[in-house]
Structure formats: structure tokens, C-alpha cells
BABA-795434 format. One record per residue (C-alpha): residue number from 1; residue in one letter; x, y, z negated. Coordinates in nm, 3 decimals, m for minus. Example, Ala and Ser with C-alpha at 12.3 -4.5 7.8 and 13.67 -1.06 7.14 Angstrom:
<sites>
SITE seq type      c1      c2      c3
SITE   1    a   1.230  m0.450  m0.780
SITE   2    s   1.367  m0.106  m0.714
</sites>
This chain:
<sites>
SITE seq type      c1      c2      c3
SITE   1    m   0.000   0.000   0.000
SITE   2    e   0.279   0.242  m0.087
SITE   3    r   0.457   0.170   0.240
SITE   4    t   0.139   0.242   0.434
SITE   5    i   0.095   0.574   0.255
SITE   6    a   0.460   0.663   0.315
SITE   7    t   0.426   0.577   0.685
SITE   8    i   0.112   0.790   0.719
SITE   9    f   0.279   1.072   0.528
SITE  10    t   0.583   1.061   0.757
SITE  11    g   0.372   1.042   1.073
SITE  12    y   0.147   1.331   0.981
SITE  13    g   0.432   1.527   0.824
SITE  14    q   0.600   1.550   1.164
SITE  15    t   0.283   1.681   1.326
SITE  16    k   0.135   2.028   1.296
SITE  17    v  m0.141   1.930   1.051
SITE  18    p   0.011   1.769   0.740
SITE  19    i  m0.290   1.874   0.530
SITE  20    f  m0.511   1.651   0.745
SITE  21    g  m0.280   1.358   0.668
SITE  22    i  m0.304   1.429   0.296
SITE  23    c  m0.683   1.434   0.321
SITE  24    c  m0.680   1.103   0.506
SITE  25    i  m0.464   0.953   0.233
SITE  26    l  m0.703   1.084  m0.032
SITE  27    i  m0.997   0.930   0.154
SITE  28    l  m0.819   0.595   0.193
SITE  29    v  m0.708   0.585  m0.170
SITE  30    g  m1.052   0.696  m0.290
SITE  31    n  m1.226   0.424  m0.089
SITE  32    f  m0.965   0.164  m0.189
SITE  33    i  m0.992   0.234  m0.560
SITE  34    n  m1.360   0.339  m0.542
SITE  35    y  m1.291   0.594  m0.814
SITE  36    r  m1.368   0.966  m0.820
SITE  37    r  m1.502   0.947  m0.466
SITE  38    c  m1.695   1.272  m0.508
SITE  39    w  m1.374   1.450  m0.610
SITE  40    v  m1.199   1.323  m0.297
SITE  41    i  m1.487   1.442  m0.076
SITE  42    i  m1.480   1.788  m0.236
SITE  43    v  m1.104   1.820  m0.185
SITE  44    c  m1.125   1.705   0.177
SITE  45    n  m1.410   1.945   0.251
SITE  46    y  m1.196   2.224   0.110
SITE  47    c  m0.903   2.117   0.329
SITE  48    f  m1.112   2.108   0.646
SITE  49    n  m1.269   2.447   0.566
SITE  50    f  m0.921   2.584   0.494
SITE  51    n  m0.802   2.478   0.838
</sites>
């Protein structure tokens, strides 16, 4: 799991939208753990509105 996150982080970090990658990671982790899903949705909505 950590390798997957690191790979996604590296891939999106080299693009022009690293915040989108972070939001994707938050969504994946939130769905994987099924914990604080509402908090993840709020953060991602803020990220998309920020962009």
C-alpha cells in the first residue's frame, strides 16, 4: 500500500497538478480504511474548488 501511494505521489508530483494527486490519495485511503469518509470528501471538494 505504501509503495502504491509513493508511486502515485511521484507520478502526480511531476505533473502540474500535485494537489489533485493528494486528493486522489485521500480518496483511496478513505475508501480503503472506510474511516472519516466525510472528512476526505470535504477536503477534496476544497481542493477542487481551490483549483
